Wavefront OBJ file of the C-alpha trace (Angstrom):
o trace
v 0.000 0.000 0.000
v 2.935 2.348 0.662
v 4.362 1.786 -2.816
v 1.054 2.930 -4.348
v 1.362 6.293 -2.588
v 4.917 6.680 -3.818
v 3.835 5.957 -7.384
v 1.095 8.576 -7.149
v 3.521 11.153 -5.770
v 5.994 10.385 -8.559
v 3.243 10.677 -11.190
v 2.089 13.957 -9.655
v 5.654 15.319 -9.699
v 6.121 14.232 -13.323
v 2.797 15.808 -14.260
v 3.706 19.094 -12.581
v 7.146 19.125 -14.211
v 5.645 18.372 -17.626
v 3.020 21.091 -17.171
v 5.674 23.605 -16.156
v 7.836 22.748 -19.170
v 4.880 23.026 -21.566
v 3.741 26.329 -20.042
v 7.260 27.757 -20.269
v 7.601 26.617 -23.880
v 4.239 28.178 -24.730
v 5.230 31.467 -23.059
v 8.528 31.592 -24.950
v 6.749 30.861 -28.236
v 4.160 33.568 -27.552
v 6.854 36.142 -26.706
v 8.804 35.301 -29.870
v 5.745 35.321 -32.143
v 3.689 38.189 -30.709
v 5.955 40.525 -28.733
v 9.095 40.571 -30.886
v 11.279 38.233 -28.862
v 13.103 39.224 -25.718
v 14.000 42.655 -27.158
v 10.339 43.321 -27.885
v 9.401 42.203 -24.388
v 11.971 44.547 -22.833
v 10.684 47.444 -24.990
v 7.073 46.659 -24.066
v 7.884 46.523 -20.348
v 9.837 49.788 -20.669
v 6.851 51.513 -22.284
v 4.308 50.218 -19.781
v 6.567 51.121 -16.843
v 5.780 54.736 -17.822
v 2.268 54.326 -19.246
v 0.613 52.458 -16.365
v 1.707 54.811 -13.550
v 0.731 57.826 -15.696
v -2.675 56.277 -16.420
v -3.202 55.782 -12.676
v -2.216 59.417 -12.028
v -4.667 60.666 -14.648
v -7.489 58.517 -13.283
v -6.781 59.703 -9.724
v -6.931 63.362 -10.817
v -10.184 62.667 -12.660
v -11.702 61.148 -9.509
v -10.390 64.004 -7.320
v -11.615 66.558 -9.882
v -8.266 68.340 -9.703
v -8.104 72.033 -10.669
v -6.775 73.152 -14.053
v -3.317 74.115 -12.769
v -2.769 70.552 -11.509
v -3.851 69.193 -14.887
v -1.535 71.599 -16.708
v 1.410 70.435 -14.604
v 0.513 66.764 -15.137
v 0.184 67.284 -18.909
v 3.568 69.047 -19.074
v 5.289 66.339 -17.013
v 3.669 63.520 -18.989
v 4.413 65.045 -22.396
v 8.115 65.390 -21.507
v 8.360 61.859 -20.066
v 6.406 60.458 -23.031
v 8.632 62.156 -25.600
v 11.760 60.919 -23.798
v 10.384 57.355 -23.815
v 9.394 57.570 -27.494
v 12.873 58.786 -28.466
v 14.429 55.980 -26.420
v 12.290 53.221 -27.943
v 12.024 54.545 -31.548
v 10.161 52.571 -34.282
v 6.526 51.821 -33.513
v 6.581 54.239 -30.596
v 7.611 57.173 -32.828
v 4.720 56.395 -35.184
v 2.328 56.182 -32.230
v 3.631 59.517 -30.949
v 3.030 61.085 -34.347
v -0.550 59.838 -34.255
v -1.037 61.297 -30.753
v 0.440 64.616 -31.918
v -1.989 64.728 -34.857
v -4.696 64.546 -32.159
v -7.461 63.315 -34.426
v -10.687 63.584 -32.466
v -9.086 65.730 -29.745
v -8.167 62.657 -27.724
v -5.002 64.177 -26.219
v -4.126 67.399 -24.396
v -2.883 70.276 -26.598
v 0.534 70.238 -24.914
v 1.145 66.716 -26.298
v 1.082 68.068 -29.862
l 1 2 3 4 5 6 7 8 9 10 11 12 13 14 15 16 17 18 19 20 21 22 23 24 25 26 27 28 29 30 31 32 33 34 35 36 37 38 39 40 41 42 43 44 45 46 47 48 49 50 51 52 53 54 55 56 57 58 59 60 61 62 63 64 65 66 67 68 69 70 71 72 73 74 75 76 77 78 79 80 81 82 83 84 85 86 87 88 89 90 91 92 93 94 95 96 97 98 99 100 101 102 103 104 105 106 107 108 109 110 111 112 113
């Protein structure tokens, strides 16, 4: 009866190891096919390390109904940080910045133009 428990534990360990290997392989394949490999992943993380905190700041100021001078300061700070990030990352990010600057539909603050 003890050997049956050992066999189950071994099978469970093999199953977990196999699942981990398959999940890792799938993640690597996804990164290579959809994010541009490890370089693309690093660039994506770099972009979102600026974009997510800024999004949270904007949402917080919307909820707090901040006065115009606070918004003006946030827009100025964000436009500078955004331009610096775009110039660092180049490529797709430059094209995206150009689209934001064109401001079709008035989606972005004037200072971003």
